[in-house]
C-alpha positions as CSV (number, residue, x, y, z in Angstrom):
1,M,0.2,0.0,0.1
2,K,3.0,2.5,1.2
3,K,4.4,2.0,-2.9
4,L,1.5,2.4,-4.3
5,I,0.7,5.7,-2.2
6,G,4.8,6.6,-3.0
7,L,3.7,5.8,-6.7
8,F,0.6,8.3,-7.0
9,I,3.0,10.9,-5.3
10,F,5.7,10.4,-7.3
11,T,3.5,10.4,-10.6
12,V,1.3,14.0,-9.7
13,I,4.7,15.8,-9.0
14,I,6.2,14.5,-12.0
15,G,3.1,15.7,-13.7
16,V,2.7,18.9,-12.2
17,G,6.5,19.8,-13.3
18,M,6.1,18.5,-16.7
19,A,2.6,20.7,-17.1
20,S,4.5,23.6,-15.7
21,Y,7.4,23.3,-17.9
22,S,5.1,22.9,-20.9
23,S,3.7,26.2,-19.7
24,A,6.7,27.9,-19.2
25,A,7.8,26.7,-23.0
26,D,4.6,27.7,-24.6
27,E,4.9,31.3,-23.2
28,K,8.1,31.8,-24.7
29,A,7.4,30.5,-28.1
30,A,3.9,31.5,-28.5
31,P,4.0,35.2,-29.0
32,G,6.2,34.6,-32.3
33,T,6.3,38.2,-32.7
34,Q,9.6,40.4,-34.2
35,T,10.1,44.1,-33.6
36,V,10.5,45.9,-37.2
37,N,12.4,49.4,-37.2
38,G,12.3,51.7,-39.8
39,D,11.3,54.4,-41.5
40,L,7.5,54.3,-43.2
41,L,7.7,54.3,-46.9
42,K,4.0,54.0,-48.0
43,I,0.6,53.0,-46.9
44,E,-1.5,51.0,-49.6
45,G,-4.9,50.2,-48.0
46,E,-4.0,47.9,-45.5
47,F,-0.1,47.3,-45.9
48,Y,2.3,49.6,-44.6
49,V,5.7,49.2,-46.4
50,V,8.6,49.5,-43.8
51,K,12.4,50.3,-44.7
52,E,14.5,49.0,-41.7
53,M,18.3,50.6,-41.2
54,S,19.6,47.3,-43.2
55,G,17.8,48.6,-46.1
56,K,15.4,45.8,-46.3
57,E,11.7,46.5,-47.0
58,I,9.0,45.0,-45.5
59,R,5.5,44.8,-46.0
60,L,3.2,44.7,-43.1
61,H,-1.0,43.9,-42.7
62,V,-2.4,46.1,-40.6
63,D,-6.3,45.9,-39.3
64,K,-8.9,47.1,-37.0
65,T,-7.1,45.0,-34.6
66,T,-3.7,47.0,-34.6
67,A,-2.3,49.2,-32.3
68,L,-1.9,52.6,-33.9
69,D,0.1,54.9,-31.9
70,G,-1.7,58.2,-33.4
71,A,-2.0,58.9,-36.9
72,I,1.1,57.3,-39.0
73,K,1.9,58.7,-41.8
74,V,4.2,58.1,-44.6
75,G,8.1,59.4,-43.4
76,D,7.5,58.6,-39.7
77,K,10.3,56.4,-37.8
78,V,8.2,53.6,-36.7
79,E,8.6,50.6,-34.4
80,A,6.4,47.9,-35.2
81,Q,5.9,44.3,-33.7
82,T,4.6,41.9,-36.1
83,T,3.6,38.2,-36.0
84,E,5.7,35.6,-37.7
85,K,3.4,36.2,-40.9
86,N,4.1,40.1,-40.8
87,H,0.5,40.8,-39.5
88,A,0.8,44.1,-37.0
89,A,-0.1,44.0,-33.6
90,S,1.4,47.6,-33.1
91,I,2.7,50.3,-34.6
92,R,4.0,53.3,-32.5
93,H,6.0,56.4,-33.7
94,V,9.7,56.2,-32.8
95,R,11.3,59.6,-31.5
96,P,14.9,60.0,-33.3
97,K,17.9,60.2,-31.1
98,M,19.6,63.3,-30.8
């Protein structure tokens, strides 16, 4: 009987530990966001084209779920939080460093 209880407790501890580990891994992997910094080159309907400092142009999808920091216009320096599929979760103005 003691062996059975000990085995049960061991199983519960391992299960809780694995669930915690799995949850922590999901929190790190789930967001899958990246930060895009650069100049806003153009706005084409629901798509914003941002030119990064490296010269790479990235086309971002923007919709009603995107959090915009005020009125974003062509020529602004921006920082966007994007998904792996280049959907902009948020776009904010970036003040030039003096």
